[in-house]
C-alpha positions as CSV (number, residue, x, y, z in Angstrom):
1,P,-20.7,-31.5,61.5
2,I,-22.6,-28.5,62.0
3,N,-25.8,-28.6,63.7
4,E,-27.8,-26.0,61.1
5,I,-27.2,-28.9,58.5
6,L,-29.7,-31.4,58.9
7,P,-29.4,-34.7,57.2
8,G,-30.1,-35.1,53.7
9,Q,-29.0,-31.4,53.2
10,I,-25.6,-30.1,52.1
11,G,-24.1,-27.0,52.9
12,V,-22.9,-25.1,49.9
13,S,-20.9,-21.6,50.2
14,N,-21.5,-18.7,47.6
15,V,-18.4,-19.4,45.7
16,Q,-19.1,-23.1,45.2
17,R,-22.9,-22.4,44.3
18,Q,-21.8,-19.9,41.5
19,W,-19.2,-22.8,40.4
20,A,-21.7,-25.6,40.3
21,L,-24.7,-23.4,39.2
22,L,-26.6,-24.0,42.3
23,S,-29.4,-21.9,43.8
24,L,-30.9,-21.9,47.2
25,N,-32.9,-24.7,48.4
26,Q,-32.6,-26.7,45.3
27,D,-33.1,-30.4,45.1
28,V,-29.7,-32.1,43.9
29,H,-29.0,-36.0,43.3
30,V,-25.7,-36.9,44.9
31,A,-23.8,-40.0,44.1
32,V,-20.8,-41.8,45.3
33,Y,-17.9,-41.3,43.2
34,D,-14.6,-43.6,43.4
35,P,-11.7,-41.4,42.2
36,F,-9.5,-44.6,41.5
37,S,-12.0,-46.0,39.1
38,D,-10.0,-43.5,36.7
39,F,-6.8,-44.9,35.4
40,N,-5.1,-41.8,36.0
41,C,-6.5,-40.3,39.5
42,Y,-3.2,-38.4,41.1
43,L,-2.2,-34.5,39.8
44,S,1.3,-34.2,38.3
45,K,0.7,-30.5,37.7
46,V,-1.9,-28.0,38.2
47,D,-2.5,-24.3,36.9
48,I,-4.2,-22.0,39.2
49,Q,-5.3,-18.5,38.5
50,I,-5.4,-16.3,41.7
51,S,-7.1,-13.1,42.8
52,Y,-8.5,-11.2,45.7
53,I,-11.8,-12.3,46.6
54,R,-12.7,-8.6,47.0
55,K,-12.4,-6.5,43.6
56,G,-11.6,-3.5,45.3
57,V,-8.8,-4.8,47.7
58,A,-5.2,-3.2,46.6
59,S,-2.0,-3.9,48.2
60,E,1.8,-2.9,47.3
61,E,3.0,-6.2,49.1
62,I,4.6,-8.5,46.6
63,F,3.7,-12.1,47.3
64,D,6.0,-15.0,46.8
65,S,4.0,-17.7,44.1
66,G,6.4,-20.4,45.4
67,D,5.6,-19.8,49.4
68,M,2.2,-19.4,48.3
69,A,2.1,-22.9,46.3
70,K,3.4,-24.4,49.5
71,T,0.4,-22.9,51.6
72,L,-2.0,-24.4,49.2
73,L,-0.4,-28.0,49.1
74,Q,-0.5,-27.7,53.1
75,S,-4.2,-27.0,53.0
76,F,-5.7,-28.8,50.0
77,T,-3.4,-32.1,49.8
78,G,-5.7,-35.2,49.4
79,L,-8.6,-32.9,47.7
80,M,-10.3,-33.8,44.5
81,L,-9.6,-30.9,41.8
82,T,-11.6,-30.4,38.6
83,V,-11.0,-27.9,35.7
84,G,-12.8,-24.5,36.6
85,Q,-13.2,-25.6,40.3
86,K,-13.0,-22.3,42.8
87,I,-10.9,-22.7,45.8
88,I,-10.8,-19.9,48.7
89,F,-7.7,-19.7,51.1
90,D,-6.0,-17.3,53.3
91,Y,-2.4,-16.1,52.9
92,H,-0.6,-13.4,55.0
93,G,-4.0,-11.9,56.3
94,F,-5.5,-11.7,52.7
95,N,-8.2,-13.8,51.4
96,F,-7.9,-15.1,47.8
97,Q,-9.7,-16.9,45.2
98,G,-8.0,-19.4,42.9
99,A,-9.8,-21.2,40.0
100,V,-8.1,-24.3,38.0
101,V,-7.4,-23.6,34.8
102,S,-5.7,-26.8,33.7
103,L,-4.1,-30.0,35.1
104,E,-2.1,-32.7,34.2
105,T,-2.5,-36.5,35.6
106,V,-0.1,-39.2,36.2
107,D,-1.5,-42.9,36.8
108,F,-0.8,-45.0,39.9
109,Q,1.8,-47.1,38.3
110,T,4.0,-44.1,37.4
111,L,3.9,-43.1,40.9
112,Q,5.4,-46.6,41.9
113,T,8.1,-46.9,39.3
114,G,9.1,-43.5,39.6
115,N,8.7,-43.0,35.5
116,S,8.3,-39.2,34.5
117,R,5.5,-40.1,31.7
118,Q,2.8,-38.0,32.3
119,A,-0.5,-37.6,30.6
120,A,-1.6,-34.4,29.4
121,G,-5.1,-33.0,30.9
122,T,-7.9,-32.3,28.4
123,P,-11.0,-30.2,29.4
124,N,-13.5,-32.7,27.9
125,G,-13.7,-35.0,31.1
126,G,-12.0,-38.4,31.6
127,Q,-8.2,-38.3,31.6
128,G,-6.8,-35.2,32.9
129,Y,-10.0,-33.5,33.9
130,R,-9.9,-34.1,37.6
131,G,-7.4,-35.5,40.1
132,I,-6.4,-35.8,43.6
133,L,-3.9,-33.2,44.7
134,M,-0.7,-34.6,46.6
135,D,2.7,-33.6,48.1
136,Q,4.3,-34.2,44.8
137,T,2.0,-31.9,42.6
138,L,3.5,-29.1,41.0
139,I,1.5,-26.0,41.4
140,S,2.1,-23.2,39.0
141,L,0.3,-19.9,40.1
142,T,-0.7,-17.1,37.7
143,K,-2.4,-13.8,38.3
144,S,-6.1,-12.9,37.0
145,A,-5.9,-10.6,34.0
146,D,-8.2,-8.3,35.7
147,S,-6.5,-8.2,39.3
148,S,-4.3,-5.8,41.1
149,L,-2.3,-8.7,42.6
150,K,1.3,-8.4,42.4
151,L,3.5,-12.0,42.4
152,K,7.0,-12.8,42.2
153,G,8.9,-16.1,41.8
154,G,8.6,-18.9,39.1
155,A,5.4,-18.4,38.2
156,K,4.7,-15.3,36.3
157,S,1.7,-13.5,34.9
158,Q,-1.0,-15.1,32.8
159,T,0.0,-15.3,29.0
160,Q,-2.4,-12.7,27.4
161,L,-5.1,-14.9,25.0
162,L,-4.3,-12.2,22.2
163,I,-5.8,-14.4,19.4
164,Q,-9.4,-15.5,19.8
165,P,-9.3,-19.2,20.3
166,N,-11.9,-19.7,17.9
167,F,-11.0,-17.3,15.3
168,K,-10.7,-18.3,11.6
169,F,-9.2,-16.1,8.8
170,E,-12.1,-17.3,6.4
171,D,-14.6,-15.6,8.9
172,M,-13.3,-12.3,8.3
173,G,-14.4,-12.2,4.5
174,I,-10.7,-11.4,3.7
175,G,-9.1,-13.5,0.4
176,G,-5.9,-13.4,-1.5
177,L,-3.7,-11.8,1.5
178,D,-2.5,-15.1,3.2
179,K,1.1,-13.9,2.8
180,E,0.2,-10.4,4.2
181,F,-1.8,-11.7,7.3
182,S,1.4,-14.2,8.1
183,Q,4.2,-11.7,7.8
184,I,1.4,-9.0,10.1
185,F,1.1,-12.0,12.8
186,R,4.9,-13.1,12.8
187,R,6.1,-9.1,13.1
188,A,3.5,-7.6,14.9
189,F,1.6,-10.0,17.1
190,A,3.7,-13.2,17.9
191,S,5.6,-11.3,20.6
192,R,2.6,-10.5,22.5
193,I,1.1,-14.1,22.7
194,F,4.2,-15.1,25.1
195,P,4.4,-14.5,28.9
196,P,5.9,-11.1,29.7
197,H,8.9,-12.7,31.3
198,I,10.0,-14.4,28.3
199,V,9.7,-10.8,26.2
200,E,11.4,-9.3,29.3
201,K,14.3,-12.0,29.4
202,L,14.9,-11.3,25.8
203,G,15.0,-7.7,26.3
204,I,13.0,-6.5,23.1
205,Q,10.0,-4.3,22.7
206,H,6.9,-5.2,21.3
207,V,6.0,-3.4,17.7
208,K,3.9,-0.4,18.2
209,G,2.6,0.6,14.7
210,M,2.6,-0.7,11.1
211,I,1.5,0.9,7.9
212,L,-0.4,-0.8,5.2
213,F,-0.1,0.8,1.5
214,G,-0.9,0.0,-1.8
215,P,-3.4,0.6,-4.6
216,P,-7.0,1.6,-3.9
217,G,-9.7,-1.5,-3.2
218,T,-6.9,-3.9,-2.6
219,G,-8.2,-4.7,1.2
220,K,-6.2,-2.4,3.6
221,T,-9.4,-0.7,5.3
222,L,-11.1,-4.1,5.2
223,I,-7.9,-6.0,7.2
224,A,-7.8,-2.9,9.9
225,R,-11.6,-3.3,10.2
226,Q,-11.4,-7.0,10.9
227,I,-8.3,-7.3,13.2
228,G,-10.6,-6.3,16.1
229,K,-12.6,-9.4,15.4
230,M,-9.1,-11.5,15.3
231,L,-7.6,-10.3,18.8
232,N,-8.9,-10.4,22.1
233,A,-8.2,-7.0,22.8
234,K,-9.8,-3.5,23.4
235,E,-12.2,-2.5,20.7
236,P,-10.0,-0.8,18.1
237,K,-10.3,3.1,17.8
238,I,-10.6,4.0,14.2
239,V,-10.4,7.2,13.0
240,N,-10.4,8.6,9.4
241,G,-7.3,11.3,9.0
242,P,-9.0,14.3,8.4
243,E,-11.1,13.8,11.5
244,I,-8.3,14.7,13.7
245,L,-7.9,18.1,12.3
246,N,-9.8,21.0,14.0
247,K,-9.9,24.9,13.5
248,Y,-9.2,25.6,16.9
249,V,-5.4,26.1,17.7
250,G,-3.9,23.1,19.4
251,A,-7.5,21.1,19.2
252,S,-6.0,18.8,16.7
253,E,-2.9,17.9,18.7
254,E,-5.3,17.4,21.6
255,N,-7.3,14.9,19.6
256,I,-4.2,12.7,19.2
257,R,-3.6,13.1,22.9
258,K,-7.2,11.7,23.4
259,L,-6.7,8.5,21.3
260,F,-4.0,7.6,23.6
261,A,-5.5,8.5,27.0
262,D,-7.1,5.1,27.7
263,A,-4.1,3.4,26.9
264,E,-1.9,5.4,29.1
265,A,-4.1,5.3,32.0
266,E,-4.2,1.5,31.9
267,Y,-0.4,1.2,31.5
268,K,0.6,3.3,34.6
269,A,-1.9,1.0,36.8
270,R,-1.3,-2.3,35.3
271,G,2.1,-2.2,33.5
272,E,2.9,-5.0,31.1
273,E,-0.4,-6.6,32.1
274,S,-2.2,-4.2,30.7
275,S,-4.5,-5.0,27.5
276,L,-3.4,-4.0,24.0
277,H,-4.8,-0.9,22.5
278,I,-5.3,-0.9,19.1
279,I,-5.6,2.5,17.3
280,I,-6.1,2.6,13.2
281,F,-5.8,5.7,11.1
282,D,-7.4,5.7,7.9
283,E,-5.9,8.0,5.2
284,L,-3.0,8.5,7.3
285,D,-1.6,11.1,4.6
286,A,-4.0,13.4,5.3
287,I,-2.4,14.2,8.8
288,C,1.3,12.9,8.7
289,K,2.7,14.6,5.5
290,Q,6.3,15.5,5.4
291,R,7.0,18.2,7.9
292,G,7.9,21.3,6.1
293,A,6.3,20.2,3.0
294,K,3.2,22.8,3.5
295,N,3.6,26.3,3.5
296,D,0.2,27.4,5.0
297,G,1.8,29.2,8.0
298,T,-0.2,27.4,10.5
299,G,2.1,24.3,10.9
300,V,-0.8,22.4,12.3
301,G,0.2,19.3,10.2
302,D,3.7,19.5,11.4
303,S,2.4,19.7,15.1
304,V,0.3,16.6,14.5
305,V,2.9,14.5,13.4
306,N,5.0,15.5,16.3
307,Q,2.6,15.0,18.8
308,L,1.9,11.4,16.9
309,L,5.7,10.6,17.3
310,S,6.1,11.8,21.0
311,K,3.1,9.3,21.9
312,M,4.4,6.5,20.1
313,D,7.8,6.7,21.0
314,G,8.6,9.6,23.3
315,V,10.4,9.9,26.9
316,E,7.5,7.8,28.5
317,P,6.8,5.1,25.7
318,L,3.8,2.9,25.8
319,N,4.0,-0.7,25.5
320,N,0.4,-1.5,25.1
321,I,-0.5,0.1,21.8
322,L,-0.5,-0.7,18.2
323,V,-1.0,1.7,15.6
324,I,-2.3,0.8,12.3
325,G,-2.0,3.1,9.4
326,M,-3.5,3.0,5.8
327,T,-2.5,5.2,3.0
328,N,-2.5,4.9,-0.8
329,R,0.6,7.4,-0.9
330,L,3.3,6.2,1.3
331,D,5.9,8.6,-0.4
332,M,3.8,11.3,1.3
333,I,4.2,10.1,4.8
334,D,6.8,11.7,7.0
335,E,9.8,9.5,7.2
336,A,10.5,9.8,10.9
337,L,6.8,8.0,11.4
338,L,8.5,5.1,9.5
339,R,11.6,4.4,11.6
340,P,11.5,1.5,14.0
341,G,9.7,2.2,17.3
342,R,7.2,3.7,15.3
343,M,5.5,2.5,12.2
344,E,8.3,0.2,11.4
345,I,5.9,-2.7,9.8
346,K,5.5,-1.2,6.1
347,M,3.0,-4.0,4.4
348,E,2.4,-3.4,0.8
349,I,-0.9,-4.6,0.1
350,S,-0.9,-5.0,-3.8
351,L,-3.0,-6.8,-6.5
352,P,-4.0,-10.2,-5.9
353,D,-2.3,-13.0,-8.0
354,E,-4.7,-15.6,-9.3
355,A,-4.7,-17.8,-6.6
356,G,-5.7,-14.9,-4.7
357,R,-8.6,-13.7,-7.0
358,V,-9.8,-17.6,-6.5
359,Q,-9.9,-17.1,-2.8
360,I,-11.7,-13.6,-3.1
361,L,-14.4,-14.8,-5.5
362,N,-15.0,-17.8,-3.3
363,V,-15.4,-15.4,-0.4
364,H,-18.0,-13.4,-2.6
365,T,-19.9,-16.2,-3.8
366,A,-20.3,-18.3,-0.5
367,K,-23.6,-17.1,0.2
368,M,-24.6,-18.1,-3.5
369,R,-23.1,-21.5,-3.1
370,K,-24.4,-22.3,0.1
371,N,-28.0,-21.5,-0.8
372,N,-27.7,-23.0,-4.3
373,L,-28.0,-20.0,-6.3
374,L,-24.9,-20.3,-8.2
375,E,-25.2,-22.5,-11.7
376,N,-23.0,-25.4,-12.1
377,D,-21.2,-23.8,-15.3
378,V,-19.6,-20.8,-12.9
379,D,-16.0,-22.1,-12.6
380,V,-14.0,-19.7,-9.9
381,K,-10.8,-20.8,-11.6
382,E,-11.8,-19.5,-15.0
383,L,-13.1,-16.4,-13.8
384,A,-9.9,-15.5,-11.5
385,S,-7.7,-16.0,-14.9
386,L,-10.3,-13.5,-16.6
387,T,-10.0,-10.9,-13.9
388,K,-6.2,-10.2,-14.2
389,N,-5.3,-7.0,-12.4
390,F,-8.9,-6.8,-10.6
391,S,-8.4,-5.5,-7.0
392,G,-10.6,-7.1,-4.4
393,A,-13.0,-4.1,-4.4
394,E,-13.3,-4.6,-8.3
395,I,-13.7,-8.3,-8.0
396,A,-16.8,-7.6,-5.5
397,G,-18.1,-5.2,-8.1
398,L,-17.9,-7.7,-10.6
399,V,-19.7,-10.3,-8.4
400,K,-22.8,-7.5,-7.9
401,A,-22.7,-6.8,-11.7
402,A,-23.3,-10.2,-12.3
403,T,-25.9,-10.6,-9.8
404,S,-27.6,-7.7,-11.7
405,W,-27.9,-9.7,-14.7
406,S,-29.5,-12.3,-13.1
407,F,-32.0,-10.2,-11.1
408,N,-32.8,-8.8,-15.0
409,R,-33.9,-12.1,-16.3
410,H,-36.5,-12.5,-13.4
411,V,-38.3,-8.3,-13.8
412,K,-41.7,-8.4,-15.0
413,V,-41.8,-7.8,-18.9
414,G,-43.1,-4.3,-19.8
415,T,-42.0,-3.1,-16.1
416,V,-39.0,-2.0,-14.4
417,A,-40.6,-2.3,-11.0
418,G,-42.5,-5.7,-11.1
419,V,-40.8,-9.1,-10.0
420,A,-41.9,-12.2,-12.3
421,D,-43.5,-15.1,-10.5
422,D,-40.3,-17.4,-11.1
423,Y,-37.9,-14.8,-8.6
424,E,-37.4,-17.8,-6.3
425,K,-35.6,-19.4,-9.2
426,V,-32.7,-16.8,-9.4
427,K,-29.5,-18.1,-10.1
428,V,-26.2,-16.4,-11.2
429,S,-24.4,-18.3,-14.1
430,R,-21.4,-18.0,-16.1
431,E,-23.1,-16.3,-18.7
432,D,-23.9,-13.3,-15.9
433,F,-20.2,-13.2,-15.2
434,I,-19.1,-12.9,-18.7
435,G,-21.7,-10.0,-19.1
436,A,-20.2,-8.2,-16.0
437,L,-16.7,-8.6,-17.1
438,D,-17.4,-6.3,-20.1
439,E,-18.9,-3.6,-17.6
440,V,-16.5,-3.7,-14.7
441,R,-12.7,-2.8,-16.2
442,P,-9.7,-2.8,-13.5
443,S,-8.4,0.6,-12.9
444,F,-4.9,-1.4,-13.5
445,G,-5.7,-3.1,-16.4
446,V,-5.8,-2.6,-20.3
447,A,-6.9,0.7,-22.0
448,E,-8.5,-1.1,-24.4
449,A,-11.0,2.0,-25.8
450,E,-7.5,3.7,-26.1
451,L,-6.0,1.1,-28.2
452,Q,-8.7,0.4,-30.5
453,R,-8.9,3.9,-31.2
454,C,-5.4,3.9,-32.4
455,V,-6.0,0.8,-34.7
456,T,-9.4,1.7,-36.2
457,N,-8.8,0.2,-39.6
458,G,-7.0,-2.6,-38.2
459,I,-3.4,-3.6,-39.6
460,I,-2.7,-3.9,-43.5
461,K,0.1,-6.0,-44.0
462,F,0.9,-4.3,-47.5
463,G,4.6,-5.2,-47.5
464,D,7.2,-7.6,-45.8
465,H,8.2,-5.2,-43.4
466,I,4.6,-5.0,-41.4
467,E,5.1,-8.8,-40.6
468,R,8.7,-8.2,-39.7
469,I,7.8,-5.3,-37.3
470,L,5.1,-7.4,-36.0
471,S,7.2,-10.6,-35.4
472,D,10.0,-8.4,-33.7
473,G,7.6,-6.6,-31.5
474,Q,6.1,-10.3,-30.5
475,L,9.9,-11.5,-29.6
476,F,10.1,-8.3,-27.4
477,V,7.3,-9.2,-25.9
478,E,8.4,-12.8,-24.9
479,Q,11.9,-11.3,-23.9
480,V,9.9,-9.4,-21.4
481,R,7.9,-12.3,-20.2
482,N,10.2,-15.0,-20.0
483,S,13.7,-13.6,-19.8
484,E,15.4,-13.3,-16.2
485,R,18.2,-10.5,-17.3
486,T,15.9,-8.3,-18.9
487,P,12.9,-7.1,-17.0
488,L,12.6,-3.9,-18.7
489,V,12.8,-3.9,-22.6
490,S,12.0,-0.3,-24.7
491,V,11.7,-0.3,-28.1
492,L,11.4,3.2,-30.4
493,L,9.4,3.0,-33.8
494,H,10.3,5.7,-35.8
495,G,9.4,6.7,-39.5
496,P,7.7,9.5,-41.6
497,S,4.4,10.7,-40.6
498,G,1.3,8.8,-41.0
499,S,3.4,5.5,-41.7
500,G,1.5,3.5,-39.1
501,K,3.8,3.5,-35.9
502,T,1.2,4.1,-33.2
503,A,-1.0,1.5,-35.0
504,L,1.7,-0.9,-34.7
505,A,2.8,0.0,-31.5
506,A,-1.0,-0.4,-30.1
507,S,-1.3,-3.7,-32.0
508,I,1.9,-5.2,-30.5
509,A,0.7,-4.0,-27.1
510,S,-2.7,-5.7,-27.4
511,A,-1.3,-8.7,-28.7
512,S,1.0,-9.3,-25.8
513,D,-2.2,-10.3,-23.7
514,F,-0.2,-8.5,-20.6
515,P,-2.6,-7.4,-17.7
516,F,-1.6,-3.7,-17.8
517,I,-1.6,-2.0,-20.8
518,K,-1.6,2.1,-21.0
519,L,-1.4,4.7,-23.5
520,I,0.7,7.7,-22.8
521,S,-0.5,10.2,-25.6
522,P,-0.6,13.9,-26.0
523,E,-4.2,13.8,-26.7
524,T,-5.2,13.2,-23.3
525,M,-2.6,15.9,-22.2
526,V,-3.9,19.0,-24.0
527,G,-3.8,22.2,-21.7
528,F,-1.7,20.3,-19.1
529,S,1.0,22.2,-17.3
530,E,4.5,20.8,-17.3
531,N,3.9,19.7,-13.7
532,A,0.6,18.2,-14.4
533,K,2.6,16.4,-17.5
534,M,5.0,15.1,-15.4
535,A,2.9,13.8,-12.8
536,S,0.7,12.1,-15.4
537,I,3.5,9.9,-17.0
538,A,4.9,9.3,-13.5
539,K,1.5,7.8,-12.3
540,T,1.4,5.7,-15.2
541,F,4.7,4.3,-14.7
542,E,4.1,4.0,-11.0
543,D,0.9,1.9,-11.6
544,A,2.7,-0.2,-14.2
545,Y,5.2,-1.1,-11.4
546,K,2.2,-2.7,-9.3
547,S,1.7,-5.2,-12.1
548,P,3.7,-8.6,-12.7
549,L,3.7,-8.1,-16.5
550,S,3.0,-4.3,-18.2
551,V,3.0,-2.5,-21.3
552,I,3.3,1.2,-22.0
553,V,3.1,3.0,-25.1
554,V,4.6,6.2,-25.2
555,D,3.0,8.0,-28.6
556,C,4.2,10.9,-30.3
557,I,7.2,11.7,-28.1
558,E,8.2,15.1,-29.7
559,R,4.5,16.5,-29.0
560,L,5.0,15.1,-25.6
561,L,7.7,17.3,-25.1
562,D,6.4,20.4,-26.8
563,W,8.9,20.4,-29.4
564,V,8.6,22.7,-32.5
565,P,11.2,23.1,-35.1
566,I,11.2,27.2,-34.7
567,G,13.7,28.0,-32.0
568,P,13.7,25.1,-31.5
569,R,11.8,24.7,-28.3
570,F,10.6,21.8,-26.1
571,S,10.1,21.3,-22.3
572,N,13.1,20.0,-20.8
573,S,11.6,19.1,-17.3
574,V,9.1,16.5,-19.4
575,L,12.4,15.5,-21.2
576,Q,13.9,14.7,-18.1
577,T,11.3,12.8,-16.7
578,L,11.0,10.6,-19.4
579,L,14.8,9.9,-19.5
580,V,14.8,8.8,-16.1
581,L,11.6,6.9,-16.2
582,L,12.6,4.9,-19.5
583,K,16.0,3.6,-17.7
584,K,14.3,2.9,-14.5
585,P,13.8,-0.8,-14.0
586,P,10.7,-2.3,-12.1
587,P,10.7,-3.7,-8.9
588,K,11.9,-7.3,-8.4
589,G,9.6,-9.8,-10.0
590,N,7.8,-7.1,-12.2
591,R,8.4,-6.5,-15.8
592,L,8.0,-3.6,-18.2
593,L,7.9,-3.1,-22.1
594,I,7.8,0.6,-23.2
595,I,6.9,1.1,-26.7
596,G,7.8,4.7,-28.1
597,T,6.7,6.4,-31.3
598,T,8.5,9.4,-33.1
599,T,8.3,10.8,-36.6
600,H,11.7,12.9,-35.7
601,R,14.6,10.4,-34.9
602,D,17.0,13.4,-35.5
603,V,15.6,15.4,-32.6
604,M,15.5,12.3,-30.4
605,Q,19.2,11.9,-31.0
606,Q,20.0,15.7,-30.3
607,M,18.1,14.9,-26.8
608,D,19.8,11.8,-26.0
609,L,16.3,10.3,-25.7
610,S,16.8,7.7,-28.4
611,D,19.5,6.3,-26.4
612,A,17.4,5.6,-23.6
613,F,15.7,3.0,-25.8
614,N,17.3,-0.3,-26.3
615,T,16.4,-0.5,-29.7
616,D,14.8,1.1,-32.5
617,I,12.7,0.2,-35.4
618,Y,12.3,1.9,-38.9
619,V,8.6,2.1,-40.2
620,P,8.5,3.2,-43.6
621,S,5.9,4.6,-45.5
622,I,4.3,2.8,-48.8
623,Q,6.9,3.3,-51.5
624,N,5.6,1.1,-54.5
625,L,2.7,0.4,-56.6
626,K,2.1,-2.8,-55.4
627,A,1.6,-1.9,-51.9
628,I,-1.0,0.9,-52.7
629,E,-2.9,-1.8,-54.5
630,T,-2.5,-4.3,-51.6
631,V,-4.1,-1.6,-49.4
632,V,-6.9,-0.5,-51.8
633,S,-7.7,-4.5,-52.6
634,S,-7.9,-5.0,-48.4
635,I,-10.4,-2.3,-48.0
636,K,-12.5,-3.4,-51.2
637,L,-12.5,0.2,-52.6
638,F,-13.0,-1.0,-56.1
639,N,-14.0,-4.1,-58.1
640,D,-11.2,-5.9,-60.1
641,V,-11.7,-3.8,-63.2
642,D,-11.8,-0.5,-61.6
643,R,-8.7,-1.4,-59.5
644,F,-7.0,-2.3,-62.5
645,T,-7.7,0.8,-64.4
646,A,-6.6,3.2,-61.3
647,M,-3.5,1.2,-60.9
648,T,-2.7,1.6,-64.9
649,Y,-3.4,5.4,-64.5
650,L,-1.0,5.5,-61.6
651,K,1.5,3.4,-63.2
652,D,1.6,6.0,-66.3
653,A,1.6,8.8,-64.5
654,W,4.6,7.7,-62.2
655,K,6.6,5.8,-65.2
656,D,9.8,4.8,-63.3
657,Q,9.6,6.6,-60.2
658,Q,8.6,5.2,-56.9
659,P,5.7,6.6,-54.9
660,T,6.1,7.6,-51.4
661,I,2.9,8.1,-49.3
662,G,1.6,7.3,-45.8
663,I,-0.8,4.6,-45.1
664,K,-2.9,6.8,-43.0
665,K,-3.1,9.4,-45.9
666,L,-3.7,6.8,-48.3
667,L,-6.4,5.4,-46.4
668,M,-8.1,8.9,-45.9
669,I,-8.0,9.3,-49.7
670,S,-9.5,6.3,-50.3
671,E,-12.4,6.7,-48.1
672,M,-13.1,10.1,-49.7
673,A,-13.1,8.6,-53.1
674,R,-15.5,5.9,-52.1
675,Q,-17.9,8.8,-51.4
676,D,-17.7,10.0,-55.0
677,I,-19.5,9.1,-58.3
678,D,-16.3,8.2,-60.1
679,K,-14.3,6.5,-57.5
680,V,-11.3,5.6,-59.9
681,D,-10.8,9.3,-61.4
682,K,-11.3,10.9,-57.7
683,F,-8.6,8.3,-56.3
684,V,-6.0,8.7,-58.9
685,A,-6.2,12.5,-58.8
686,T,-6.2,13.0,-55.5
687,V,-3.1,10.5,-55.1
688,L,-1.5,12.3,-57.6
689,D,-2.1,15.9,-56.2
690,E,-0.7,14.8,-52.8
691,G,2.5,14.8,-54.3
692,S,3.3,11.1,-53.8
693,F,6.7,11.3,-55.5
694,P,10.0,9.9,-54.0
695,A,10.9,11.8,-50.8
696,A,14.0,11.8,-48.4
697,K,13.8,9.6,-45.5
């Protein structure tokens, strides 16, 4: 007994007051506790985290955890311990503080029978929350994460709690990337959540870098930005690639060194016990291009790459860093940076599939649904099926556009700034989303405007061959969609000028209902240099490889090649580009249909370009009077009497000869005749003037 402590008073040390949340001279209620009232009252195992009492203490002595555990047993046997309790003890002249992290209890019957069954502790009171320390209790010691204490023996340093315990992927606001996140976690973080001594026994190094690549808007930057919330680590350093560059000599390289300075200092002080430092580079291709690729004379880009390589995997490597790079152009990144030990994880963040789009739509409409601002007719699964090849950013734009339609219904009539009185009734409906789909188009989607221009007058089935060509085209579409052996199919439509090749190709492409349809046309490349043409063609094919199902229409190939009969002359570079891309199979799991058109098949044969296509289809011109009558009838140029008169004139003029005229020219003549007062005479005269007599194919 201490004389200073009077009856009715309790003497509590500073450490105990902090743990029990007590203040000086505070009135407390004390009750008798019977430890044997609990079924499990003895401790079979207790985990204690220790550190120096004083923060500034540093010692080179390495303490034996087994011997220290024996000292604790001698000092505290018979003491009741509970989770979170602080204990103070002396060892080798140093004052230590221990905190009970977890414990396991065993019931009295187990002690009597010698059964090894144990009940695992829980941190919520009752069984496993408190117990009596005894001689047989196994004490496991770990050092505090921020302590300079050095331990040896069976109990090693504490496992770093890398992932936040209350973390959920839904809270990140990212959808459609479950597969990518699981791979990132497995390859980059799984080894870091195990105790260092386990990793040391395996003899492996942690992954130090990863690179995220893929089309714009798929969530690369969003993933990197949210990783800091997922990890219980230092605040990530986020750097936009161009920010590294500096006009002063050596300053760019110094900026790289500054990014790693904190990680280096902590690694020297704490070694494997140091926290994880994350460095995120956005637009990595701005500073890490292939060395030797630039001829600017400064060599700054090469020096920046060299500095980054030396910091990530140099003579004195750091094991407490994770560098995350993001780029749209993986092909531009220096190869040395992508090797193991550097940014060895190459993760493609591609366009989301339908299930992924459902997740993304749920993320962006979550608040609407929670606040009852989403109409019941909105079906997220339906919207996901209608947004093929939409990126995450484009889906977010779609939701914004739909919301704007909803807002517009509650704007005061006659004003643009006034809000209607019923603004509280704002709700987003299915009709709003359908309207938004007409405004927001995917970058990797269907070039509808270009395809519609190719089929301005529709498809007029003036002969059996038109139906046959469309039917064969549909067969090729189904072959690409369903066949496991032919992921790449290419078809060449050839025939006279104006016979409708482009319209048929565009019609087959549109009817395919593939999510990616693009038109490569010389009309869009007027004034392009050879290199620009090659780059544009290659980009279209690269974009197609990102979509599961794609159609590319290569229109008027001879014009793309700059071919002219005088000379003859053509662009060999563009030709070689087409030869390679027409035969290059798409990535595994993706499928591609290529439809080409040409007026000069003989030229294609001389260039070996026709052999690059799997098959070819001949598209003839109109070659009989019945076909002309079918066309004129379908466009309603004449009434029945005038049509009969016009056909009679043409039959008498041609007698037994068969006409040859392109559908494109015939439609042009028909529309011109429609403007004349005497449509029949104008139509007949113009058709005859155009020299519509038999011509060689």
